[in-house]
C-alpha positions as CSV (number, residue, x, y, z in Angstrom):
1,M,-0.3,0.2,-0.2
2,A,1.5,3.1,-1.1
3,T,2.1,6.3,1.5
4,S,-0.3,9.2,0.1
5,F,2.2,13.0,1.8
6,D,1.7,16.2,0.4
7,I,4.9,18.0,-0.7
8,E,5.0,21.8,-0.8
9,V,8.3,23.4,-2.2
10,P,9.0,27.3,-3.0
11,R,8.4,28.2,-7.0
12,Q,12.2,29.8,-6.6
13,G,13.6,27.4,-3.9
14,D,14.8,23.7,-2.7
15,W,12.4,20.8,-0.9
16,L,15.6,18.5,0.5
17,K,14.6,15.6,2.5
18,E,16.3,12.6,3.9
19,I,13.9,9.6,3.1
20,Q,13.5,6.3,4.6
21,L,11.4,3.8,2.8
22,T,10.5,0.3,5.3
23,D,9.0,-2.8,4.4
24,A,5.2,-3.2,5.6
25,E,6.7,-4.4,9.3
26,G,8.7,-1.4,9.3
27,N,11.4,-3.1,8.7
28,P,13.7,-1.1,5.9
29,A,13.5,-2.0,2.9
30,N,16.6,-2.9,0.7
31,L,16.9,-0.3,-2.0
32,T,20.6,-1.8,-3.2
33,G,20.8,-2.0,-6.9
34,C,17.8,-0.1,-7.2
35,T,16.3,2.5,-9.5
36,I,14.5,5.4,-8.1
37,E,12.7,7.5,-9.8
38,W,10.3,10.9,-8.6
39,S,8.0,12.6,-10.9
40,A,5.6,15.2,-10.9
41,R,2.7,15.4,-13.9
42,A,-0.4,18.0,-13.8
43,T,-2.8,14.9,-13.6
44,A,-2.0,11.3,-11.9
45,G,-1.5,9.1,-14.0
46,A,-1.6,10.8,-17.6
47,G,0.5,13.9,-19.7
48,S,4.5,14.3,-19.9
49,V,6.6,14.0,-16.7
50,L,6.6,18.4,-15.9
51,A,10.1,17.7,-14.0
52,S,11.8,14.8,-11.8
53,A,13.5,15.4,-8.1
54,T,16.7,14.4,-8.1
55,T,17.6,10.9,-6.2
56,S,20.5,9.6,-4.1
57,L,20.7,6.7,-2.8
58,I,22.6,7.2,0.6
59,D,22.4,3.4,3.0
60,G,20.8,0.7,-0.1
61,N,20.7,-1.5,3.0
62,E,19.1,0.3,5.4
63,G,16.6,1.8,3.0
64,L,18.2,5.5,3.1
65,F,18.3,7.8,0.3
66,S,17.8,11.7,-0.5
67,A,15.7,13.4,-2.7
68,R,15.6,17.3,-4.1
69,W,12.1,19.2,-6.1
70,H,14.0,22.2,-7.1
71,G,11.1,24.7,-7.3
72,P,12.4,27.0,-10.9
73,D,12.2,23.4,-12.7
74,F,8.2,24.1,-12.4
75,D,9.4,27.9,-14.4
76,G,6.1,27.7,-17.7
77,F,4.0,25.8,-15.9
78,G,0.6,27.1,-13.4
79,I,-0.3,30.8,-12.6
80,V,3.6,31.5,-11.1
81,T,1.6,34.4,-8.8
82,Q,-0.8,31.0,-6.9
83,P,-0.3,28.2,-5.4
84,V,0.2,25.1,-8.3
85,R,-0.9,21.5,-7.9
86,V,0.5,18.5,-9.7
87,A,0.5,15.2,-8.7
88,H,3.8,13.3,-7.7
89,D,4.7,9.9,-7.2
90,L,7.6,7.8,-6.1
91,K,9.1,4.2,-7.8
92,V,11.5,2.0,-7.2
93,T,12.4,-0.7,-9.5
94,Y,14.5,-3.7,-8.4
95,P,17.3,-5.6,-9.7
96,D,14.6,-8.2,-10.3
97,G,11.9,-5.9,-12.5
98,T,9.9,-5.6,-9.8
99,I,8.1,-2.3,-10.1
100,E,6.4,-0.6,-6.5
101,V,4.9,3.2,-6.0
102,P,5.6,2.7,-2.5
103,V,4.3,7.1,-2.2
104,R,2.5,9.4,-4.2
105,G,0.3,12.4,-3.1
106,Q,0.0,16.2,-4.6
107,L,3.3,18.1,-5.0
108,I,1.8,22.2,-4.2
109,I,4.8,24.6,-5.4
110,Y,4.0,28.2,-3.8
111,P,4.9,31.9,-5.6
112,E,7.6,33.6,-3.5
113,V,7.7,37.3,-3.1
114,T,11.7,36.9,-3.6
115,A,11.9,35.5,-7.4
């Protein structure tokens, strides 16, 4: 079952976090050899990818990776003076080809006064 949460990104800033994926029992997921992709689209499951987070594996055995959403990647999308909501999901492809989508939700891009 996927975890759903919203991410808030300033249009002229970054959202940077370290994230640990766990299994159903709460144990760290083994991400060794996995490909991690985190994408945003205007509508879940439809249209082209608007932007992708930069991800980097920190400790595969502990299910730990970093992710960075860069607000300026959304320049040209939506009205820059208003909050914009898009869909996001995290896709993990395991070495055996199994695909899991453990995280999804809304990504909200907020306007900034310093833009």
